[in-house]
mmCIF file as Biopython writes it, N, C-alpha, C and O atoms, coordinates in Angstrom:
data_model
#
loop_
_atom_site.group_PDB
_atom_site.id
_atom_site.type_symbol
_atom_site.label_atom_id
_atom_site.label_alt_id
_atom_site.label_comp_id
_atom_site.label_asym_id
_atom_site.label_entity_id
_atom_site.label_seq_id
_atom_site.pdbx_PDB_ins_code
_atom_site.Cartn_x
_atom_site.Cartn_y
_atom_site.Cartn_z
_atom_site.occupancy
_atom_site.B_iso_or_equiv
_atom_site.auth_seq_id
_atom_site.auth_asym_id
_atom_site.pdbx_PDB_model_num
ATOM 1   N N  . MET A ? 1  ? -22.861 4.407   -1.659  1.0 0.0 1  A 1 
ATOM 2   C CA . MET A ? 1  ? -21.651 5.202   -1.597  1.0 0.0 1  A 1 
ATOM 3   C C  . MET A ? 1  ? -20.863 5.011   -2.896  1.0 0.0 1  A 1 
ATOM 4   O O  . MET A ? 1  ? -20.618 3.884   -3.324  1.0 0.0 1  A 1 
ATOM 5   N N  . LYS A ? 2  ? -20.483 6.096   -3.500  1.0 0.0 2  A 1 
ATOM 6   C CA . LYS A ? 2  ? -19.719 6.083   -4.745  1.0 0.0 2  A 1 
ATOM 7   C C  . LYS A ? 2  ? -18.232 6.187   -4.423  1.0 0.0 2  A 1 
ATOM 8   O O  . LYS A ? 2  ? -17.812 7.017   -3.616  1.0 0.0 2  A 1 
ATOM 9   N N  . VAL A ? 3  ? -17.450 5.334   -5.066  1.0 0.0 3  A 1 
ATOM 10  C CA . VAL A ? 3  ? -16.005 5.296   -4.857  1.0 0.0 3  A 1 
ATOM 11  C C  . VAL A ? 3  ? -15.333 5.595   -6.191  1.0 0.0 3  A 1 
ATOM 12  O O  . VAL A ? 3  ? -15.818 5.175   -7.241  1.0 0.0 3  A 1 
ATOM 13  N N  . SER A ? 4  ? -14.224 6.314   -6.152  1.0 0.0 4  A 1 
ATOM 14  C CA . SER A ? 4  ? -13.495 6.599   -7.380  1.0 0.0 4  A 1 
ATOM 15  C C  . SER A ? 4  ? -12.262 5.708   -7.473  1.0 0.0 4  A 1 
ATOM 16  O O  . SER A ? 4  ? -11.406 5.712   -6.588  1.0 0.0 4  A 1 
ATOM 17  N N  . TYR A ? 5  ? -12.188 4.950   -8.551  1.0 0.0 5  A 1 
ATOM 18  C CA . TYR A ? 5  ? -11.030 4.116   -8.835  1.0 0.0 5  A 1 
ATOM 19  C C  . TYR A ? 5  ? -10.209 4.712   -9.980  1.0 0.0 5  A 1 
ATOM 20  O O  . TYR A ? 5  ? -9.408  4.011   -10.599 1.0 0.0 5  A 1 
ATOM 21  N N  . ASN A ? 6  ? -10.404 5.997   -10.262 1.0 0.0 6  A 1 
ATOM 22  C CA . ASN A ? 6  ? -9.747  6.639   -11.402 1.0 0.0 6  A 1 
ATOM 23  C C  . ASN A ? 6  ? -8.226  6.528   -11.348 1.0 0.0 6  A 1 
ATOM 24  O O  . ASN A ? 6  ? -7.589  6.252   -12.365 1.0 0.0 6  A 1 
ATOM 25  N N  . GLY A ? 7  ? -7.647  6.738   -10.184 1.0 0.0 7  A 1 
ATOM 26  C CA . GLY A ? 7  ? -6.195  6.628   -10.054 1.0 0.0 7  A 1 
ATOM 27  C C  . GLY A ? 7  ? -5.708  5.221   -10.356 1.0 0.0 7  A 1 
ATOM 28  O O  . GLY A ? 7  ? -4.661  5.034   -10.976 1.0 0.0 7  A 1 
ATOM 29  N N  . LEU A ? 8  ? -6.471  4.240   -9.917  1.0 0.0 8  A 1 
ATOM 30  C CA . LEU A ? 8  ? -6.129  2.847   -10.176 1.0 0.0 8  A 1 
ATOM 31  C C  . LEU A ? 8  ? -6.204  2.538   -11.664 1.0 0.0 8  A 1 
ATOM 32  O O  . LEU A ? 8  ? -5.298  1.912   -12.215 1.0 0.0 8  A 1 
ATOM 33  N N  . TRP A ? 9  ? -7.286  2.976   -12.323 1.0 0.0 9  A 1 
ATOM 34  C CA . TRP A ? 9  ? -7.423  2.728   -13.766 1.0 0.0 9  A 1 
ATOM 35  C C  . TRP A ? 9  ? -6.297  3.414   -14.529 1.0 0.0 9  A 1 
ATOM 36  O O  . TRP A ? 9  ? -5.751  2.847   -15.476 1.0 0.0 9  A 1 
ATOM 37  N N  . LYS A ? 10 ? -5.941  4.646   -14.116 1.0 0.0 10 A 1 
ATOM 38  C CA . LYS A ? 10 ? -4.863  5.365   -14.800 1.0 0.0 10 A 1 
ATOM 39  C C  . LYS A ? 10 ? -3.547  4.596   -14.692 1.0 0.0 10 A 1 
ATOM 40  O O  . LYS A ? 10 ? -2.784  4.522   -15.655 1.0 0.0 10 A 1 
ATOM 41  N N  . THR A ? 11 ? -3.290  4.030   -13.526 1.0 0.0 11 A 1 
ATOM 42  C CA . THR A ? 11 ? -2.074  3.247   -13.325 1.0 0.0 11 A 1 
ATOM 43  C C  . THR A ? 11 ? -2.017  2.078   -14.296 1.0 0.0 11 A 1 
ATOM 44  O O  . THR A ? 11 ? -0.975  1.821   -14.900 1.0 0.0 11 A 1 
ATOM 45  N N  . PHE A ? 12 ? -3.131  1.370   -14.451 1.0 0.0 12 A 1 
ATOM 46  C CA . PHE A ? 12 ? -3.141  0.224   -15.359 1.0 0.0 12 A 1 
ATOM 47  C C  . PHE A ? 12 ? -3.072  0.647   -16.818 1.0 0.0 12 A 1 
ATOM 48  O O  . PHE A ? 12 ? -2.474  -0.056  -17.633 1.0 0.0 12 A 1 
ATOM 49  N N  . ILE A ? 13 ? -3.667  1.772   -17.161 1.0 0.0 13 A 1 
ATOM 50  C CA . ILE A ? 13 ? -3.557  2.292   -18.528 1.0 0.0 13 A 1 
ATOM 51  C C  . ILE A ? 13 ? -2.104  2.651   -18.817 1.0 0.0 13 A 1 
ATOM 52  O O  . ILE A ? 13 ? -1.593  2.367   -19.901 1.0 0.0 13 A 1 
ATOM 53  N N  . ASP A ? 14 ? -1.441  3.277   -17.846 1.0 0.0 14 A 1 
ATOM 54  C CA . ASP A ? 14 ? -0.022  3.632   -18.011 1.0 0.0 14 A 1 
ATOM 55  C C  . ASP A ? 14 ? 0.846   2.386   -18.217 1.0 0.0 14 A 1 
ATOM 56  O O  . ASP A ? 14 ? 1.869   2.439   -18.901 1.0 0.0 14 A 1 
ATOM 57  N N  . LYS A ? 15 ? 0.428   1.266   -17.620 1.0 0.0 15 A 1 
ATOM 58  C CA . LYS A ? 15 ? 1.149   0.001   -17.781 1.0 0.0 15 A 1 
ATOM 59  C C  . LYS A ? 15 ? 0.722   -0.738  -19.055 1.0 0.0 15 A 1 
ATOM 60  O O  . LYS A ? 15 ? 1.239   -1.814  -19.355 1.0 0.0 15 A 1 
ATOM 61  N N  . GLY A ? 16 ? -0.218  -0.160  -19.799 1.0 0.0 16 A 1 
ATOM 62  C CA . GLY A ? 16 ? -0.677  -0.762  -21.039 1.0 0.0 16 A 1 
ATOM 63  C C  . GLY A ? 16 ? -1.663  -1.897  -20.844 1.0 0.0 16 A 1 
ATOM 64  O O  . GLY A ? 16 ? -1.798  -2.754  -21.717 1.0 0.0 16 A 1 
ATOM 65  N N  . MET A ? 17 ? -2.361  -1.917  -19.702 1.0 0.0 17 A 1 
ATOM 66  C CA . MET A ? 17 ? -3.324  -2.981  -19.413 1.0 0.0 17 A 1 
ATOM 67  C C  . MET A ? 17 ? -4.744  -2.449  -19.519 1.0 0.0 17 A 1 
ATOM 68  O O  . MET A ? 17 ? -5.016  -1.291  -19.203 1.0 0.0 17 A 1 
ATOM 69  N N  . ASN A ? 18 ? -5.645  -3.316  -19.970 1.0 0.0 18 A 1 
ATOM 70  C CA . ASN A ? 18 ? -7.060  -2.963  -19.966 1.0 0.0 18 A 1 
ATOM 71  C C  . ASN A ? 18 ? -7.767  -3.796  -18.886 1.0 0.0 18 A 1 
ATOM 72  O O  . ASN A ? 18 ? -7.127  -4.598  -18.205 1.0 0.0 18 A 1 
ATOM 73  N N  . LYS A ? 19 ? -9.076  -3.609  -18.731 1.0 0.0 19 A 1 
ATOM 74  C CA . LYS A ? 19 ? -9.809  -4.310  -17.677 1.0 0.0 19 A 1 
ATOM 75  C C  . LYS A ? 19 ? -9.764  -5.829  -17.850 1.0 0.0 19 A 1 
ATOM 76  O O  . LYS A ? 19 ? -9.671  -6.567  -16.869 1.0 0.0 19 A 1 
ATOM 77  N N  . LYS A ? 20 ? -9.829  -6.283  -19.075 1.0 0.0 20 A 1 
ATOM 78  C CA . LYS A ? 20 ? -9.794  -7.727  -19.313 1.0 0.0 20 A 1 
ATOM 79  C C  . LYS A ? 20 ? -8.461  -8.314  -18.863 1.0 0.0 20 A 1 
ATOM 80  O O  . LYS A ? 20 ? -8.427  -9.353  -18.203 1.0 0.0 20 A 1 
ATOM 81  N N  . GLU A ? 21 ? -7.375  -7.655  -19.216 1.0 0.0 21 A 1 
ATOM 82  C CA . GLU A ? 21 ? -6.048  -8.124  -18.812 1.0 0.0 21 A 1 
ATOM 83  C C  . GLU A ? 21 ? -5.894  -8.076  -17.289 1.0 0.0 21 A 1 
ATOM 84  O O  . GLU A ? 21 ? -5.288  -8.967  -16.694 1.0 0.0 21 A 1 
ATOM 85  N N  . LEU A ? 22 ? -6.438  -7.045  -16.670 1.0 0.0 22 A 1 
ATOM 86  C CA . LEU A ? 22 ? -6.395  -6.939  -15.220 1.0 0.0 22 A 1 
ATOM 87  C C  . LEU A ? 22 ? -7.110  -8.124  -14.583 1.0 0.0 22 A 1 
ATOM 88  O O  . LEU A ? 22 ? -6.584  -8.746  -13.661 1.0 0.0 22 A 1 
ATOM 89  N N  . LYS A ? 23 ? -8.300  -8.434  -15.070 1.0 0.0 23 A 1 
ATOM 90  C CA . LYS A ? 23 ? -9.069  -9.554  -14.514 1.0 0.0 23 A 1 
ATOM 91  C C  . LYS A ? 23 ? -8.293  -10.851 -14.629 1.0 0.0 23 A 1 
ATOM 92  O O  . LYS A ? 23 ? -8.250  -11.638 -13.683 1.0 0.0 23 A 1 
ATOM 93  N N  . GLU A ? 24 ? -7.681  -11.081 -15.780 1.0 0.0 24 A 1 
ATOM 94  C CA . GLU A ? 24 ? -6.952  -12.323 -16.006 1.0 0.0 24 A 1 
ATOM 95  C C  . GLU A ? 24 ? -5.678  -12.393 -15.165 1.0 0.0 24 A 1 
ATOM 96  O O  . GLU A ? 24 ? -5.379  -13.432 -14.575 1.0 0.0 24 A 1 
ATOM 97  N N  . LYS A ? 25 ? -4.938  -11.307 -15.110 1.0 0.0 25 A 1 
ATOM 98  C CA . LYS A ? 25 ? -3.651  -11.309 -14.411 1.0 0.0 25 A 1 
ATOM 99  C C  . LYS A ? 25 ? -3.833  -11.379 -12.893 1.0 0.0 25 A 1 
ATOM 100 O O  . LYS A ? 25 ? -3.112  -12.111 -12.214 1.0 0.0 25 A 1 
ATOM 101 N N  . VAL A ? 26 ? -4.780  -10.630 -12.368 1.0 0.0 26 A 1 
ATOM 102 C CA . VAL A ? 26 ? -4.986  -10.559 -10.924 1.0 0.0 26 A 1 
ATOM 103 C C  . VAL A ? 26 ? -5.898  -11.683 -10.436 1.0 0.0 26 A 1 
ATOM 104 O O  . VAL A ? 26 ? -5.790  -12.127 -9.293  1.0 0.0 26 A 1 
ATOM 105 N N  . GLY A ? 27 ? -6.788  -12.137 -11.302 1.0 0.0 27 A 1 
ATOM 106 C CA . GLY A ? 27 ? -7.705  -13.206 -10.913 1.0 0.0 27 A 1 
ATOM 107 C C  . GLY A ? 27 ? -8.944  -12.715 -10.198 1.0 0.0 27 A 1 
ATOM 108 O O  . GLY A ? 27 ? -9.420  -13.354 -9.259  1.0 0.0 27 A 1 
ATOM 109 N N  . ILE A ? 28 ? -9.472  -11.577 -10.639 1.0 0.0 28 A 1 
ATOM 110 C CA . ILE A ? 28 ? -10.722 -11.092 -10.050 1.0 0.0 28 A 1 
ATOM 111 C C  . ILE A ? 28 ? -11.873 -11.447 -10.974 1.0 0.0 28 A 1 
ATOM 112 O O  . ILE A ? 28 ? -11.691 -11.615 -12.180 1.0 0.0 28 A 1 
ATOM 113 N N  . ALA A ? 29 ? -13.049 -11.557 -10.401 1.0 0.0 29 A 1 
ATOM 114 C CA . ALA A ? 29 ? -14.243 -11.926 -11.150 1.0 0.0 29 A 1 
ATOM 115 C C  . ALA A ? 29 ? -14.713 -10.765 -12.028 1.0 0.0 29 A 1 
ATOM 116 O O  . ALA A ? 29 ? -14.505 -9.599  -11.691 1.0 0.0 29 A 1 
ATOM 117 N N  . PRO A ? 30 ? -15.344 -11.092 -13.151 1.0 0.0 30 A 1 
ATOM 118 C CA . PRO A ? 30 ? -15.895 -10.030 -14.005 1.0 0.0 30 A 1 
ATOM 119 C C  . PRO A ? 30 ? -16.875 -9.125  -13.262 1.0 0.0 30 A 1 
ATOM 120 O O  . PRO A ? 30 ? -16.927 -7.923  -13.520 1.0 0.0 30 A 1 
ATOM 121 N N  . ALA A ? 31 ? -17.643 -9.692  -12.352 1.0 0.0 31 A 1 
ATOM 122 C CA . ALA A ? 31 ? -18.600 -8.883  -11.585 1.0 0.0 31 A 1 
ATOM 123 C C  . ALA A ? 31 ? -17.873 -7.862  -10.709 1.0 0.0 31 A 1 
ATOM 124 O O  . ALA A ? 31 ? -18.355 -6.744  -10.525 1.0 0.0 31 A 1 
ATOM 125 N N  . THR A ? 32 ? -16.727 -8.243  -10.174 1.0 0.0 32 A 1 
ATOM 126 C CA . THR A ? 32 ? -15.939 -7.331  -9.340  1.0 0.0 32 A 1 
ATOM 127 C C  . THR A ? 32 ? -15.395 -6.182  -10.181 1.0 0.0 32 A 1 
ATOM 128 O O  . THR A ? 32 ? -15.435 -5.027  -9.757  1.0 0.0 32 A 1 
ATOM 129 N N  . ALA A ? 33 ? -14.892 -6.491  -11.357 1.0 0.0 33 A 1 
ATOM 130 C CA . ALA A ? 33 ? -14.404 -5.445  -12.252 1.0 0.0 33 A 1 
ATOM 131 C C  . ALA A ? 33 ? -15.557 -4.526  -12.653 1.0 0.0 33 A 1 
ATOM 132 O O  . ALA A ? 33 ? -15.370 -3.317  -12.791 1.0 0.0 33 A 1 
ATOM 133 N N  . GLY A ? 34 ? -16.736 -5.093  -12.837 1.0 0.0 34 A 1 
ATOM 134 C CA . GLY A ? 34 ? -17.917 -4.296  -13.156 1.0 0.0 34 A 1 
ATOM 135 C C  . GLY A ? 34 ? -18.274 -3.344  -12.032 1.0 0.0 34 A 1 
ATOM 136 O O  . GLY A ? 34 ? -18.600 -2.181  -12.272 1.0 0.0 34 A 1 
ATOM 137 N N  . LYS A ? 35 ? -18.211 -3.838  -10.804 1.0 0.0 35 A 1 
ATOM 138 C CA . LYS A ? 35 ? -18.478 -2.977  -9.646  1.0 0.0 35 A 1 
ATOM 139 C C  . LYS A ? 35 ? -17.494 -1.814  -9.607  1.0 0.0 35 A 1 
ATOM 140 O O  . LYS A ? 35 ? -17.870 -0.671  -9.348  1.0 0.0 35 A 1 
ATOM 141 N N  . MET A ? 36 ? -16.233 -2.124  -9.869  1.0 0.0 36 A 1 
ATOM 142 C CA . MET A ? 36 ? -15.228 -1.063  -9.862  1.0 0.0 36 A 1 
ATOM 143 C C  . MET A ? 36 ? -15.499 -0.057  -10.978 1.0 0.0 36 A 1 
ATOM 144 O O  . MET A ? 36 ? -15.310 1.145   -10.790 1.0 0.0 36 A 1 
ATOM 145 N N  . GLY A ? 37 ? -15.938 -0.540  -12.126 1.0 0.0 37 A 1 
ATOM 146 C CA . GLY A ? 37 ? -16.260 0.346   -13.238 1.0 0.0 37 A 1 
ATOM 147 C C  . GLY A ? 37 ? -17.424 1.272   -12.936 1.0 0.0 37 A 1 
ATOM 148 O O  . GLY A ? 37 ? -17.498 2.383   -13.460 1.0 0.0 37 A 1 
ATOM 149 N N  . ARG A ? 38 ? -18.343 0.804   -12.079 1.0 0.0 38 A 1 
ATOM 150 C CA . ARG A ? 38 ? -19.510 1.611   -11.695 1.0 0.0 38 A 1 
ATOM 151 C C  . ARG A ? 38 ? -19.260 2.426   -10.429 1.0 0.0 38 A 1 
ATOM 152 O O  . ARG A ? 38 ? -20.142 3.155   -9.977  1.0 0.0 38 A 1 
ATOM 153 N N  . GLY A ? 39 ? -18.067 2.307   -9.856  1.0 0.0 39 A 1 
ATOM 154 C CA . GLY A ? 39 ? -17.739 3.070   -8.656  1.0 0.0 39 A 1 
ATOM 155 C C  . GLY A ? 39 ? -18.357 2.512   -7.393  1.0 0.0 39 A 1 
ATOM 156 O O  . GLY A ? 39 ? -18.589 3.252   -6.437  1.0 0.0 39 A 1 
ATOM 157 N N  . GLU A ? 40 ? -18.630 1.203   -7.373  1.0 0.0 40 A 1 
ATOM 158 C CA . GLU A ? 40 ? -19.199 0.563   -6.196  1.0 0.0 40 A 1 
ATOM 159 C C  . GLU A ? 40 ? -18.085 0.003   -5.315  1.0 0.0 40 A 1 
ATOM 160 O O  . GLU A ? 40 ? -16.953 -0.174  -5.763  1.0 0.0 40 A 1 
ATOM 161 N N  . LEU A ? 41 ? -18.420 -0.269  -4.068  1.0 0.0 41 A 1 
ATOM 162 C CA . LEU A ? 41 ? -17.440 -0.803  -3.127  1.0 0.0 41 A 1 
ATOM 163 C C  . LEU A ? 41 ? -17.054 -2.236  -3.486  1.0 0.0 41 A 1 
ATOM 164 O O  . LEU A ? 41 ? -17.897 -3.028  -3.907  1.0 0.0 41 A 1 
ATOM 165 N N  . VAL A ? 42 ? -15.783 -2.557  -3.316  1.0 0.0 42 A 1 
ATOM 166 C CA . VAL A ? 42 ? -15.288 -3.920  -3.449  1.0 0.0 42 A 1 
ATOM 167 C C  . VAL A ? 42 ? -14.532 -4.259  -2.173  1.0 0.0 42 A 1 
ATOM 168 O O  . VAL A ? 42 ? -14.160 -3.365  -1.413  1.0 0.0 42 A 1 
ATOM 169 N N  . GLY A ? 43 ? -14.305 -5.541  -1.937  1.0 0.0 43 A 1 
ATOM 170 C CA . GLY A ? 43 ? -13.625 -5.971  -0.723  1.0 0.0 43 A 1 
ATOM 171 C C  . GLY A ? 43 ? -12.156 -5.597  -0.692  1.0 0.0 43 A 1 
ATOM 172 O O  . GLY A ? 43 ? -11.517 -5.414  -1.728  1.0 0.0 43 A 1 
ATOM 173 N N  . MET A ? 44 ? -11.646 -5.491  0.501   1.0 0.0 44 A 1 
ATOM 174 C CA . MET A ? 44 ? -10.237 -5.144  0.672   1.0 0.0 44 A 1 
ATOM 175 C C  . MET A ? 44 ? -9.317  -6.207  0.083   1.0 0.0 44 A 1 
ATOM 176 O O  . MET A ? 44 ? -8.229  -5.882  -0.391  1.0 0.0 44 A 1 
ATOM 177 N N  . GLU A ? 45 ? -9.737  -7.477  0.106   1.0 0.0 45 A 1 
ATOM 178 C CA . GLU A ? 45 ? -8.894  -8.528  -0.463  1.0 0.0 45 A 1 
ATOM 179 C C  . GLU A ? 45 ? -8.699  -8.333  -1.958  1.0 0.0 45 A 1 
ATOM 180 O O  . GLU A ? 45 ? -7.645  -8.677  -2.493  1.0 0.0 45 A 1 
ATOM 181 N N  . VAL A ? 46 ? -9.692  -7.792  -2.633  1.0 0.0 46 A 1 
ATOM 182 C CA . VAL A ? 46 ? -9.567  -7.499  -4.063  1.0 0.0 46 A 1 
ATOM 183 C C  . VAL A ? 46 ? -8.541  -6.398  -4.276  1.0 0.0 46 A 1 
ATOM 184 O O  . VAL A ? 46 ? -7.675  -6.507  -5.144  1.0 0.0 46 A 1 
ATOM 185 N N  . LEU A ? 47 ? -8.637  -5.349  -3.493  1.0 0.0 47 A 1 
ATOM 186 C CA . LEU A ? 47 ? -7.687  -4.242  -3.618  1.0 0.0 47 A 1 
ATOM 187 C C  . LEU A ? 47 ? -6.273  -4.704  -3.274  1.0 0.0 47 A 1 
ATOM 188 O O  . LEU A ? 47 ? -5.300  -4.253  -3.879  1.0 0.0 47 A 1 
ATOM 189 N N  . TYR A ? 48 ? -6.169  -5.597  -2.308  1.0 0.0 48 A 1 
ATOM 190 C CA . TYR A ? 48 ? -4.851  -6.145  -1.958  1.0 0.0 48 A 1 
ATOM 191 C C  . TYR A ? 48 ? -4.257  -6.933  -3.133  1.0 0.0 48 A 1 
ATOM 192 O O  . TYR A ? 48 ? -3.078  -6.789  -3.453  1.0 0.0 48 A 1 
ATOM 193 N N  . LYS A ? 49 ? -5.086  -7.760  -3.765  1.0 0.0 49 A 1 
ATOM 194 C CA . LYS A ? 49 ? -4.624  -8.529  -4.938  1.0 0.0 49 A 1 
ATOM 195 C C  . LYS A ? 49 ? -4.127  -7.595  -6.041  1.0 0.0 49 A 1 
ATOM 196 O O  . LYS A ? 49 ? -3.072  -7.815  -6.637  1.0 0.0 49 A 1 
ATOM 197 N N  . ILE A ? 50 ? -4.903  -6.563  -6.290  1.0 0.0 50 A 1 
ATOM 198 C CA . ILE A ? 50 ? -4.558  -5.609  -7.341  1.0 0.0 50 A 1 
ATOM 199 C C  . ILE A ? 50 ? -3.273  -4.861  -6.977  1.0 0.0 50 A 1 
ATOM 200 O O  . ILE A ? 50 ? -2.423  -4.624  -7.835  1.0 0.0 50 A 1 
ATOM 201 N N  . GLY A ? 51 ? -3.140  -4.496  -5.719  1.0 0.0 51 A 1 
ATOM 202 C CA . GLY A ? 51 ? -1.976  -3.753  -5.263  1.0 0.0 51 A 1 
ATOM 203 C C  . GLY A ? 51 ? -0.677  -4.535  -5.389  1.0 0.0 51 A 1 
ATOM 204 O O  . GLY A ? 51 ? 0.398   -3.945  -5.503  1.0 0.0 51 A 1 
ATOM 205 N N  . LYS A ? 52 ? -0.773  -5.853  -5.371  1.0 0.0 52 A 1 
ATOM 206 C CA . LYS A ? 52 ? 0.424   -6.681  -5.500  1.0 0.0 52 A 1 
ATOM 207 C C  . LYS A ? 52 ? 0.947   -6.693  -6.934  1.0 0.0 52 A 1 
ATOM 208 O O  . LYS A ? 52 ? 2.103   -7.055  -7.151  1.0 0.0 52 A 1 
ATOM 209 N N  . GLU A ? 53 ? 0.142   -6.311  -7.909  1.0 0.0 53 A 1 
ATOM 210 C CA . GLU A ? 53 ? 0.568   -6.315  -9.323  1.0 0.0 53 A 1 
ATOM 211 C C  . GLU A ? 53 ? 1.405   -5.129  -9.658  1.0 0.0 53 A 1 
ATOM 212 O O  . GLU A ? 53 ? 1.841   -4.984  -10.800 1.0 0.0 53 A 1 
#
């Protein structure tokens, strides 16, 4: 199943953040960011962490 995180990436670009900064600030693993970049499913706890930023 393909998932679109485009809205999420746009939000972080608007805030001036890139994927590396997101990983460091939120504390997600590089593999998780990679999954999101490929449009794969990630756990709800990851999305919750990101949503708190």
